[in-house]
C-alpha positions as CSV (number, residue, x, y, z in Angstrom):
1,M,73.1,84.0,93.4
2,T,76.5,85.4,95.1
3,L,77.6,89.9,94.6
4,G,80.3,88.1,92.2
5,K,77.9,86.3,90.2
6,A,75.0,88.6,89.8
7,L,77.6,91.4,88.9
8,V,79.4,89.2,85.8
9,A,75.5,88.3,85.3
10,E,74.5,91.9,84.6
11,G,78.6,92.5,82.6
12,L,79.8,94.4,85.8
13,L,83.1,91.9,86.3
14,T,84.2,89.0,84.4
15,E,84.8,85.9,85.3
16,Q,88.3,86.5,85.0
17,Q,88.5,89.8,87.2
18,L,85.6,88.0,89.4
19,E,88.5,85.1,90.4
20,T,91.8,87.7,90.8
21,A,89.3,89.5,93.5
22,A,88.1,86.8,95.3
23,Q,91.5,85.3,95.0
24,Y,92.3,88.9,97.4
25,Q,89.5,88.8,98.8
26,V,91.2,84.9,100.0
27,S,93.8,86.3,100.9
28,I,93.3,89.7,102.4
29,G,90.0,89.4,103.8
30,G,88.0,92.1,103.5
31,K,84.9,92.6,101.3
32,L,83.8,91.6,97.9
33,R,83.3,95.2,96.5
34,D,85.4,97.1,97.9
35,I,88.0,94.5,96.4
36,V,86.6,95.0,92.6
37,L,86.3,99.0,93.5
38,K,90.5,98.8,94.8
39,L,91.4,97.2,91.5
40,G,89.2,99.3,89.4
41,F,86.9,96.9,88.3
42,V,84.0,98.4,88.8
43,S,83.4,102.7,88.7
44,E,81.9,103.5,92.5
45,S,79.2,104.7,90.7
46,D,78.0,101.9,88.6
47,L,78.3,99.4,91.4
48,N,76.5,102.1,93.7
49,R,73.0,101.9,90.6
50,F,73.6,98.0,90.5
51,F,72.4,97.8,94.6
52,G,70.0,100.3,94.0
53,R,68.7,98.6,91.8
54,H,69.2,95.4,93.7
55,E,68.4,96.6,97.1
56,H,64.9,98.8,96.0
57,M,66.6,101.9,96.6
58,R,66.5,105.4,95.7
59,T,70.8,106.9,94.5
60,V,71.9,109.6,94.2
61,E,74.9,111.5,92.7
62,L,76.0,114.0,96.0
63,T,79.1,115.7,94.0
64,G,78.6,120.0,93.6
65,R,75.6,119.2,96.6
66,K,75.2,120.6,98.8
67,V,74.6,119.8,102.7
68,D,71.8,120.0,105.2
69,E,74.4,122.6,108.0
70,E,71.4,121.9,110.8
71,L,71.3,118.8,109.8
72,L,74.1,117.5,109.8
73,S,75.0,119.6,113.2
74,R,72.6,118.4,115.2
75,I,73.9,114.1,115.4
76,P,77.8,114.0,116.9
77,R,80.5,113.2,114.4
78,E,80.9,110.4,115.6
79,V,77.4,108.8,114.4
80,I,78.3,110.7,111.3
81,E,81.5,109.4,110.7
82,K,81.3,106.0,112.7
83,H,78.4,105.0,110.2
84,E,79.9,107.3,107.2
85,V,75.9,108.1,106.5
86,L,74.4,111.6,105.6
87,P,71.3,112.9,106.6
88,F,71.7,115.1,103.7
89,K,67.5,115.9,103.8
90,H,64.3,117.2,106.7
91,S,61.2,117.9,105.3
92,A,58.6,117.7,108.2
93,N,58.8,114.5,110.5
94,T,61.3,112.6,108.0
95,V,65.2,112.6,107.0
96,L,66.7,111.4,103.1
97,L,69.7,109.6,105.2
98,V,72.3,108.9,102.5
99,M,74.7,105.8,102.8
100,S,76.5,103.8,101.1
101,E,75.7,100.3,102.2
102,P,71.8,99.1,102.2
103,A,72.1,96.9,105.0
104,D,73.2,99.6,107.6
105,Y,69.9,98.8,109.9
106,E,72.6,99.8,113.1
107,A,73.0,103.7,110.9
108,I,69.2,103.6,110.4
109,E,67.6,103.1,114.5
110,E,70.8,106.0,115.6
111,I,69.6,108.1,112.9
112,Q,65.8,108.0,113.7
113,F,66.7,108.2,117.7
114,L,68.9,111.3,117.4
115,T,66.2,112.7,114.9
116,N,63.7,111.7,116.2
117,S,61.8,111.7,112.7
118,K,61.5,108.9,110.1
119,I,63.7,108.0,107.8
120,E,63.9,107.1,104.8
121,T,67.3,106.1,103.0
122,A,69.3,106.6,99.2
123,L,73.1,104.9,98.1
124,A,75.5,106.9,96.5
125,P,79.4,106.6,96.5
126,R,81.5,106.1,100.3
127,S,83.5,108.9,98.1
128,Q,81.9,111.7,97.5
129,I,79.6,110.5,101.7
130,R,83.3,110.8,102.6
131,E,83.4,114.4,100.4
132,L,80.6,116.4,101.6
133,I,81.6,115.1,105.1
134,T,85.1,116.2,105.2
135,R,83.8,119.1,103.9
136,F,81.1,120.1,106.3
137,Y,83.7,119.4,109.3
138,R,86.2,121.9,108.3
139,D,86.4,124.8,111.3
140,R,85.8,128.7,109.2
141,D,88.7,129.5,108.2
142,G,88.7,126.7,106.2
143,H,91.3,124.4,108.4
144,H,90.3,120.6,108.4
145,V,89.4,119.8,111.4
146,P,91.3,116.2,112.3
147,S,88.4,113.2,113.5
148,A,88.2,110.1,115.5
149,E,90.3,108.4,113.2
150,E,92.8,111.4,112.4
151,L,94.4,111.2,116.0
152,L,94.0,108.1,117.2
153,L,96.8,108.2,114.3
154,G,98.8,111.8,115.0
155,R,99.4,109.0,117.8
156,V,101.7,107.0,116.1
157,A,104.9,107.1,115.2
158,D,105.6,104.5,112.9
159,P,104.3,105.3,109.0
160,N,103.7,100.8,108.6
161,V,101.2,100.3,112.0
162,A,99.4,103.7,111.1
163,A,98.4,101.6,108.0
164,F,97.8,98.5,109.8
165,I,95.8,100.7,112.4
166,R,93.8,101.8,109.6
167,A,93.8,99.0,107.7
168,L,92.0,97.7,110.8
169,L,89.6,100.6,111.1
170,K,88.4,100.6,107.6
171,K,87.9,96.4,107.5
172,G,86.2,97.0,110.2
173,V,87.2,95.1,112.5
174,V,88.4,97.7,115.6
175,T,86.3,100.7,116.5
176,V,88.7,103.7,116.4
177,E,87.2,104.1,120.6
178,E,88.5,100.5,121.3
179,W,91.7,101.0,119.8
180,S,92.0,103.3,121.9
181,R,91.1,101.8,124.8
182,E,93.2,99.5,124.7
183,S,95.8,101.9,123.2
184,K,96.0,103.4,126.7
185,G,96.0,100.4,129.2
186,L,98.8,99.9,127.2
187,S,100.4,102.3,127.5
188,E,99.7,102.8,131.6
């Protein structure tokens, strides 16, 4: 069963909403999951619980929670931001990795390698993960410390080009590293 049909079967989407989302997907591309969220057809929390049930994964709500700062500081920021994951808790030889993409095995393997720990996973809404990551990466005076993506986009003068780059990055068509490498070649 496709994601769309499963969402309809569970009553999270109507047939009409699925058809509208599918039309958007054909015209602009992207994941159906992201489209139904952007169109406001399904809440992020409902979608998170849906994936938790279907992937047999634990789900967590992160609003108002704090991260294990020592654990998070052991992992390069680029890895955290690239995968949009949050190593949330560390106990004995296990790290609880909170993620919004249940099949991001690359993230699991990378965090496992970096922490030398067994990885347990839980799902959380992407916006909540991003909020905790943003909160963690502020300097001691409370000022935001820009990410590699923000630094890259800050060098782009044309807002339309910046929006285009942001869309490519968000859809995973290109990484910040690839864009930086290619854009350096153009300016030389």
